[in-house]
C-alpha positions in Angstrom: 8.6 -52.8 -126.8 6.5 -51.0 -129.6 9.5 -48.7 -130.1 11.8 -51.6 -130.4 9.5 -53.2 -132.9 9.4 -50.0 -134.9 13.2 -50.4 -135.3 12.6 -53.7 -137.0 13.3 -56.0 -134.1 11.2 -58.5 -132.3 11.0 -57.5 -128.6 8.8 -60.5 -127.5 9.7 -63.9 -125.9 6.9 -66.5 -125.7 7.3 -69.1 -122.9 5.5 -72.5 -123.1 5.1 -74.6 -120.0 2.7 -77.6 -120.0 2.3 -77.4 -116.3 0.0 -75.0 -114.4 1.9 -72.3 -112.5 0.5 -71.0 -109.3 0.6 -67.2 -109.2 -2.4 -66.4 -107.0 -2.2 -65.8 -103.3 -4.8 -67.2 -100.9 -8.1 -65.5 -100.5 -9.2 -64.4 -97.1 -12.6 -65.7 -96.1 -13.4 -65.1 -92.3 -12.3 -64.3 -88.8 -14.2 -65.3 -85.6 -13.5 -64.5 -81.9 -14.5 -66.9 -79.1 -15.8 -63.6 -77.4 -16.4 -60.1 -78.7 -16.5 -58.6 -75.3 -14.0 -59.1 -72.4 -13.8 -57.6 -68.9 -10.2 -57.5 -67.4 -11.3 -56.1 -64.0 -10.3 -59.5 -62.4 -7.2 -60.1 -64.5 -6.2 -61.1 -68.0 -8.6 -62.7 -70.5 -7.6 -64.8 -73.5 -9.6 -64.9 -76.6 -9.4 -67.6 -79.3 -9.0 -66.3 -82.9 -10.1 -68.5 -85.8 -9.5 -67.6 -89.5 -10.2 -69.2 -92.7 -8.8 -68.8 -96.3 -9.3 -70.3 -99.7 -6.2 -71.6 -101.6 -6.9 -73.8 -104.7 -3.5 -74.5 -106.1 -1.2 -75.0 -103.1 -1.6 -74.5 -99.4 -1.8 -71.4 -97.3 1.5 -70.6 -95.4 1.1 -67.3 -93.5 -1.4 -64.7 -92.5 -0.9 -61.6 -90.3 -3.9 -60.3 -88.3 -3.7 -57.0 -86.3 -6.0 -55.8 -83.6 -5.9 -52.0 -83.6 -6.6 -50.2 -80.3 -9.4 -47.8 -79.7 -9.3 -44.4 -81.3 -6.7 -42.1 -79.8 -4.5 -44.9 -78.6 -1.0 -45.0 -80.3 -0.8 -47.7 -83.1 2.3 -49.0 -81.4 -0.1 -50.6 -78.9 -1.6 -52.8 -81.6 -1.7 -56.6 -81.0 -0.4 -58.8 -84.0 -1.3 -62.4 -84.5 0.8 -64.5 -87.0 -0.7 -67.7 -88.3 2.0 -70.1 -89.6 1.9 -73.8 -90.5 4.3 -74.5 -87.4 2.2 -72.5 -84.9 -0.6 -74.2 -82.9 -2.3 -77.0 -84.9 -1.2 -75.3 -88.2 -3.5 -74.9 -91.2 -6.3 -77.5 -91.3 -8.2 -78.4 -94.4 -11.9 -78.4 -94.2 -14.5 -80.5 -95.9 -14.9 -77.7 -98.4 -12.3 -78.0 -101.2 -9.6 -75.3 -101.0 -10.8 -73.9 -97.6 -8.3 -74.0 -94.6 -8.7 -72.8 -91.0 -6.2 -71.8 -88.3 -6.6 -71.0 -84.7 -4.5 -68.8 -82.3 -5.0 -66.6 -79.3 -4.8 -63.1 -78.1 -4.6 -62.0 -74.4 -6.0 -58.7 -72.9 -5.0 -57.5 -69.5 -5.0 -54.3 -67.2 -2.6 -52.5 -69.6 -5.0 -53.0 -72.6 -6.8 -49.9 -73.5 -10.6 -49.9 -72.7 -12.7 -49.5 -75.7 -13.4 -51.1 -79.1 -10.5 -53.0 -80.7 -10.8 -53.7 -84.5 -9.3 -56.5 -86.6 -7.6 -56.2 -90.0 -5.8 -58.5 -92.1 -2.2 -57.2 -93.0 -1.0 -59.8 -95.4 -1.6 -63.4 -96.5 0.6 -65.9 -98.5 0.9 -69.5 -99.7 3.6 -72.1 -99.9 4.4 -71.0 -103.5 5.6 -67.6 -102.1 2.5 -65.8 -103.4 1.7 -63.0 -101.0 -1.0 -60.3 -100.9 -0.1 -57.3 -98.9 -3.4 -55.6 -99.4 -5.2 -54.8 -96.1 -8.5 -56.3 -95.4 -10.1 -53.7 -93.2 -12.6 -54.1 -90.3 -15.4 -52.8 -92.4 -14.5 -55.2 -95.3 -14.6 -58.1 -92.7 -18.0 -56.9 -91.5 -19.3 -56.8 -95.1 -18.4 -60.6 -95.2 -20.8 -61.2 -92.4 -18.4 -61.5 -89.5 -17.9 -59.3 -86.4 -14.3 -57.8 -86.5 -14.5 -56.0 -83.1 -13.6 -56.9 -79.4 -14.8 -54.5 -76.7 -12.5 -54.4 -73.7 -14.1 -53.3 -70.4 -12.9 -52.8 -66.8 -15.4 -52.2 -64.1 -12.7 -50.9 -61.7 -10.8 -47.9 -63.0 -7.2 -48.1 -62.1 -6.4 -44.3 -62.0 -7.4 -40.8 -62.6 -5.0 -38.8 -64.8 -5.6 -35.0 -64.9 -3.9 -32.6 -67.2 -3.6 -28.9 -66.2 -2.2 -25.8 -67.6 1.0 -25.0 -65.8 2.2 -21.7 -67.2 3.4 -19.8 -70.1 6.8 -18.3 -69.9 8.2 -15.7 -72.3 11.8 -16.1 -71.3 13.1 -13.8 -74.0 12.2 -12.7 -77.4 13.5 -16.1 -78.7 12.0 -18.4 -76.3 8.4 -19.2 -75.5 7.4 -22.1 -73.3 3.8 -23.4 -72.7 3.7 -26.0 -70.0 1.2 -28.6 -68.9 1.2 -30.5 -65.7 0.0 -34.2 -65.5 -1.1 -35.4 -62.2 -2.3 -38.8 -61.0 -4.7 -40.1 -58.3 -5.9 -43.5 -57.2 -3.1 -45.3 -59.1 -2.8 -49.0 -58.6 0.1 -48.9 -61.1 1.7 -45.9 -62.6 1.4 -45.7 -66.4 4.7 -45.4 -68.3 3.5 -44.9 -71.9 1.4 -42.0 -73.1 0.5 -40.3 -76.3 0.8 -36.5 -76.0 -1.2 -34.7 -78.6 -1.3 -31.0 -79.2 -2.2 -28.2 -81.7 -1.3 -24.5 -81.5 -2.0 -21.1 -83.0 -0.8 -20.3 -86.5 1.5 -17.6 -85.2 3.5 -20.0 -83.0 6.4 -22.1 -84.6 7.0 -25.4 -82.8 10.6 -26.1 -81.6 10.5 -29.2 -79.2 8.7 -31.1 -76.5 10.5 -31.9 -73.2 9.1 -34.0 -70.4 10.3 -33.5 -66.9 9.5 -35.4 -63.7 10.8 -38.8 -64.3 14.3 -40.2 -64.0 14.3 -41.4 -67.6 12.2 -40.4 -70.6 12.0 -41.2 -74.3 9.8 -39.9 -77.0 9.1 -39.9 -80.7 7.2 -37.0 -82.2 5.5 -36.1 -85.4 4.6 -32.5 -85.9 2.9 -31.0 -89.1 1.1 -27.8 -89.7 0.1 -26.7 -86.3 -0.5 -30.0 -84.6 1.7 -32.8 -83.2 1.6 -36.3 -81.7 4.3 -37.7 -79.4 4.7 -41.2 -78.1 6.2 -40.8 -74.7 7.7 -43.4 -72.4 8.8 -42.7 -68.9 10.1 -44.5 -65.9 7.6 -45.4 -63.1 9.2 -43.1 -60.5 7.2 -40.0 -61.4 4.8 -38.1 -59.0 3.8 -35.5 -61.6 5.0 -34.9 -65.2 5.7 -31.5 -66.9 5.1 -31.4 -70.6 6.9 -28.3 -71.8 6.3 -27.2 -75.4 8.8 -24.7 -76.7 8.1 -22.4 -79.6 10.2 -20.2 -81.8 10.1 -16.3 -82.0 7.5 -14.4 -83.9 4.5 -15.1 -81.8 3.8 -11.9 -80.1 0.1 -11.4 -79.0 -2.7 -13.8 -78.0 -1.8 -17.5 -78.6 -3.6 -20.8 -77.9 -2.2 -24.2 -77.3 -4.4 -27.3 -76.8 -2.9 -30.5 -75.3 -4.2 -33.9 -74.5 -2.6 -37.0 -72.8 -3.9 -40.4 -73.9 -3.2 -43.5 -71.8 -3.9 -47.0 -72.9 -5.4 -48.1 -69.7 -8.5 -47.5 -67.6 -9.4 -44.1 -66.1 -12.3 -42.7 -63.9 -12.8 -39.7 -66.2 -10.7 -39.4 -69.4 -12.2 -36.0 -70.1 -9.8 -34.6 -67.5 -6.8 -35.5 -69.8 -7.1 -32.4 -72.0 -6.4 -28.8 -71.4 -6.4 -25.5 -73.4 -3.8 -22.8 -72.7 -4.6 -19.3 -73.9 -1.9 -16.7 -73.2 -0.5 -13.4 -74.3 3.1 -13.7 -75.5 5.2 -10.7 -74.7 8.8 -9.7 -75.1 10.5 -9.7 -71.8 13.7 -7.8 -72.5 16.9 -7.7 -70.5 17.3 -4.9 -67.9 18.6 -1.9 -69.7 22.1 -0.7 -68.8 23.0 -4.0 -67.0 26.7 -3.8 -67.0 27.4 -6.9 -64.8 24.8 -9.1 -66.1 22.6 -9.8 -63.0 19.4 -8.7 -64.7 19.4 -5.4 -62.8 20.1 -1.9 -64.3 23.3 -0.3 -63.2 24.4 3.4 -63.2 27.5 4.8 -64.8 29.1 8.1 -63.6 31.7 10.3 -65.1 33.6 13.2 -63.4 34.6 15.8 -66.0 36.6 17.5 -63.3 38.9 14.5 -62.7 38.2 12.1 -65.6 37.1 9.4 -63.2 34.6 6.8 -64.6 32.7 4.8 -62.0 30.2 1.9 -62.0 27.4 1.6 -59.4 25.9 -1.8 -59.5 22.5 -1.7 -58.2 20.5 -4.0 -55.9 17.1 -2.3 -55.3 17.4 0.7 -53.2 21.1 0.3 -52.5 24.3 -0.3 -54.5 25.7 -3.8 -54.3 29.1 -2.4 -55.5 30.9 0.9 -56.2 33.9 0.4 -58.5 36.2 2.6 -60.5 36.4 1.8 -64.3 39.3 3.9 -65.4 40.3 7.5 -65.8 39.7 9.4 -69.1 41.2 12.9 -68.4 40.3 14.6 -71.6 36.9 16.2 -71.0 35.9 16.2 -74.6 35.1 12.5 -74.2 31.5 11.8 -73.4 29.5 8.6 -72.6 26.9 9.1 -75.3 25.2 5.6 -75.3 24.9 2.2 -73.6 23.9 -1.0 -75.1 24.9 -4.7 -75.4 26.8 -4.3 -78.6 28.4 -7.8 -78.6 25.4 -9.7 -77.4 26.9 -11.2 -74.2 24.2 -10.1 -71.8 26.1 -7.1 -70.5 25.7 -3.5 -71.4 28.7 -1.8 -73.1 29.7 2.0 -73.3 29.7 4.0 -76.6 32.2 7.0 -76.3 32.3 10.0 -78.5 34.9 12.7 -78.8 33.0 15.9 -79.3 36.1 17.6 -80.8 37.6 15.0 -83.1 34.5 12.9 -83.9 36.2 9.7 -82.8 33.7 6.9 -81.7 35.1 4.4 -79.2 33.6 1.2 -77.7 34.2 -0.3 -74.2 33.0 -3.9 -74.0 32.2 -4.3 -70.4 32.2 -7.1 -67.8 31.1 -5.3 -64.7 33.6 -2.6 -64.0 36.3 -4.4 -66.1 36.9 -3.4 -69.6 37.4 -6.6 -71.4 37.9 -5.0 -74.9 38.3 -1.3 -76.1 38.7 -0.1 -79.7 37.9 2.7 -82.1 34.7 2.2 -84.0 35.0 5.0 -86.6 35.0 8.8 -87.0 31.9 10.9 -87.6 32.1 14.6 -88.1 31.8 16.3 -84.7 30.4 19.6 -86.1 27.5 17.9 -88.0 26.4 14.7 -86.1 25.3 13.8 -82.6 24.3 10.4 -81.1 20.6 10.9 -80.8 19.8 7.7 -78.9 20.7 4.1 -78.2 18.4 1.1 -78.4 17.7 -2.2 -80.0 16.1 -1.0 -83.2 16.0 -4.3 -85.1 15.0 -6.6 -82.2 18.0 -8.9 -82.4 19.1 -8.4 -78.7 22.0 -6.3 -79.7 22.3 -2.6 -78.9 22.2 -0.1 -81.9 22.9 3.6 -82.3 20.8 6.4 -83.8 22.4 9.6 -85.3 21.1 13.0 -86.1 22.6 15.7 -88.3 22.2 18.9 -86.2 22.5 21.1 -89.2 20.4 19.2 -91.8 18.1 17.2 -89.8 18.8 13.8 -91.5 19.0 10.6 -89.3 21.1 7.5 -89.5 21.2 4.1 -87.8 24.1 1.8 -86.9 22.7 -1.7 -86.5 25.5 -3.3 -84.4 26.7 -7.0 -84.7 29.3 -8.5 -82.5 30.7 -5.2 -81.4 31.0 -3.7 -84.9 28.7 -1.9 -87.4 26.7 -4.7 -89.0 24.6 -2.3 -91.1 24.8 1.5 -91.6 21.5 2.8 -92.7 20.3 6.3 -93.7 16.9 7.1 -92.5 14.4 10.0 -92.9 15.1 13.7 -92.6 13.5 15.8 -89.8 14.4 19.3 -91.2 12.6 21.1 -88.4 15.4 21.3 -86.0 13.0 22.2 -83.1 12.4 18.6 -83.0 14.7 16.4 -81.0 14.8 12.8 -80.0 13.3 12.9 -76.5 13.5 9.2 -75.7 14.0 5.7 -77.0 11.8 2.8 -75.9 9.7 -0.1 -77.1 6.3 1.6 -76.9 4.4 -1.0 -79.0 5.8 -4.1 -77.2 7.2 -5.8 -80.4 10.8 -6.1 -79.3 12.1 -3.3 -81.4 12.9 0.0 -79.7 11.0 3.0 -81.0 11.8 6.7 -81.3 9.9 9.4 -79.6 10.4 12.9 -81.0 9.5 16.3 -79.2 9.1 19.7 -80.6 10.3 22.1 -77.9 8.4 25.1 -79.4 5.0 23.5 -80.3 5.0 20.7 -77.8 4.1 18.2 -80.4 5.2 14.5 -79.6 5.7 12.3 -82.6 6.5 8.6 -83.0 8.6 6.5 -85.2 7.7 2.8 -84.6 10.7 0.7 -85.7 10.9 -2.8 -87.1 14.0 -4.6 -88.2 16.0 -1.2 -88.2 13.4 0.6 -90.5 10.6 3.0 -89.7 7.5 0.8 -89.9 5.1 3.7 -89.0 5.3 7.3 -88.0 2.5 9.5 -86.6 1.7 12.3 -84.1 1.1 11.0 -80.6 -0.2 14.2 -78.9 0.8 17.7 -77.8 2.0 18.7 -74.3 2.9 22.3 -73.6 6.5 23.4 -73.0 6.2 23.1 -69.2 6.6 19.4 -69.7 9.8 17.4 -70.5 10.0 13.8 -71.5 12.2 12.3 -68.7 12.5 9.0 -70.6 10.9 5.6 -71.1 10.5 2.5 -69.0 8.0 -0.4 -68.3 6.4 1.0 -65.2 3.6 -1.6 -65.0 5.5 -4.7 -66.2 3.3 -5.4 -69.2 6.2 -5.8 -71.7 5.6 -2.4 -73.2 7.7 0.7 -72.3 5.7 3.7 -71.0 6.6 7.4 -71.4 7.5 9.4 -68.3 7.2 13.2 -68.2 8.1 15.8 -65.7 6.6 19.4 -65.4 9.5 21.7 -64.9 7.1 24.4 -63.4 4.9 22.8 -60.9 6.9 19.5 -60.3 4.1 17.1 -61.5 5.4 13.7 -62.7 3.3 12.0 -65.3 3.1 8.6 -67.2 1.6 7.6 -70.5 1.0 4.0 -70.2 1.5 2.6 -73.7 -0.1 -0.2 -75.7 0.5 -0.9 -79.3 2.2 2.6 -79.7 -0.8 4.5 -78.4 -1.6 6.0 -74.9 -3.7 3.4 -73.0 -3.9 5.6 -69.9 -2.5 9.0 -69.0 -2.2 9.6 -65.2 -0.3 11.4 -62.5 2.5 9.6 -60.8 3.2 12.1 -57.9 4.4 15.6 -57.5 8.0 16.6 -56.5 7.6 20.4 -56.2 11.3 21.2 -55.9 12.2 21.5 -59.6 15.9 21.0 -58.8 15.1 17.4 -58.5 15.5 15.6 -61.9 14.8 12.1 -63.1 18.4 11.4 -64.0 18.0 7.8 -65.0 15.3 5.2 -65.5 16.1 1.5 -65.1 15.0 -1.7 -63.4 17.2 -1.6 -60.2 15.6 -4.4 -58.4 15.1 -6.8 -61.3 11.3 -7.1 -60.9 10.6 -6.3 -64.6 9.3 -2.7 -63.8 11.0 0.5 -64.3 12.5 2.5 -61.4 13.8 6.1 -61.0 17.1 7.6 -60.1 16.3 11.1 -58.7 19.1 13.6 -58.6 19.3 17.0 -56.9 22.4 18.6 -58.4 22.7 21.8 -56.3 22.5 19.6 -53.1 24.5 16.7 -54.5 21.8 14.3 -53.4 20.8 11.0 -55.2 17.7 9.0 -54.4 16.2 5.8 -55.8 12.4 5.2 -56.1 11.4 1.5 -56.8 8.2 1.6 -58.7 5.1 -0.5 -59.1 3.1 1.3 -61.7 2.4 4.7 -60.2 3.1 3.6 -56.7 6.5 4.0 -55.0 7.1 0.6 -53.2 10.5 1.6 -51.7 12.9 4.6 -51.5 16.6 4.5 -50.9 19.3 7.2 -50.4 22.5 6.8 -52.4 25.8 8.4 -51.9 26.1 12.1 -52.9 27.8 13.2 -56.2 28.5 16.9 -56.8 27.8 18.8 -60.0 31.2 17.8 -61.6 29.7 14.2 -62.0 27.3 13.3 -64.7 25.1 10.1 -65.1 26.2 8.2 -68.2 23.5 8.1 -70.9 
């Protein structure tokens, strides 16, 4: 208006009215209950509620009073009382000018939460449509000299709810579930409404809550910065309820989830309604070289004499199937890698022609080739496939290259069967170093690279993260009598271990790994005949622990050892294969 006036115009309008205009809402004066303590043990109890207001210029019209349930009970369980001129006896004028009173009732029963309920005024208005929406809280009512509280008691507890930790499941790198079990005893009537409250470690990222155990469920959740509250309704046909909290990836290590179930009823001991779940979240990765997708490692064979390619699908100490894949007669073709390059849960085959440098992919479905294609060409005289693994932790197999003349390295990070990223990496110019094994030795979900110097015996590590070298260091030294046979999770702790074989005395050894370091170094057993070699390491029985395929090439014998740490829990004899056959890498 001042700016309008500055322009030379009058922005003001004066209104004259000889009559007095009512613009003031009523003023709240008091609330009184016929009883401030009720016991619902023997049934419902009705309490009379009397309020008074002051209205000088017209008459009161409406007043809303809420009774808020005890702390921890959802606000949806509040009881609201509306005072209108048309309810009960309506507003009654008192002997004091401008003061009006009104009475109504509120009922408490077995479903009303035990504890202290508190009154507050939500809004108040008069017949001239003047309304005040400013809350009058319980403490403000108390300051006026009136008791705003009603204590609800029950001498007979209706039930005993107990919340227990059920489990924590790391289903994959992308799926963490923390589960709580709610049981009930001494129930006269099953509760169907709860508040489920929870908080969790900063490393966890909440996805969703699911409730299992009743034929129908409904919920409304609010989650904010590491804590959440869900109002849950279920049908009354449940015997026990599972509250499953799902969290997103990126939570490896020790995590904590606290949960509490709050029921607006009577319980023998409500302290049993909370539980704390502390667990170690680990990456449980699919079985390596699982060609048919049954969560067990399989074995690929190639005959260079006949060009035959075969798949042995494994089931513990025996094969569940032996099937031909195809015939590739040209002996310059090698199976140089395996990995799930298209992320369908089944391992595929990376072929390389050692003469032409052509690289070829078989996308597999068991022994069936569902897709085959040329990937690219890489100089056969300069580069070899040094290893296969999931170097960026995305669940898709990747490929590591090494230049055999210069020592530089390169990574193909695969995506849907093609090269998603082609990344040069560091040079290892000492050509006495070779990539001895690939495995996730720090348990972070990204495969790492184990180097071995055949002259000095030095073992070096590249810890990988997102396809890049996150850390590199010397692990230890083992003399030239020892070969690294490969990696595998022998003890099932979610971290690959390093398996060695002594080519002189036949000892077999394991470095149990933790966070990229040797947690324990110990003998597995001794196989004195050094013609026996560990030809393959995989989880052949699907128990989450690595097993060994032993091969005696001169005698064409093949054995399986199912492992449990350093213990051999079962042995099996497989069909023989002569020296013209090789196990696919």
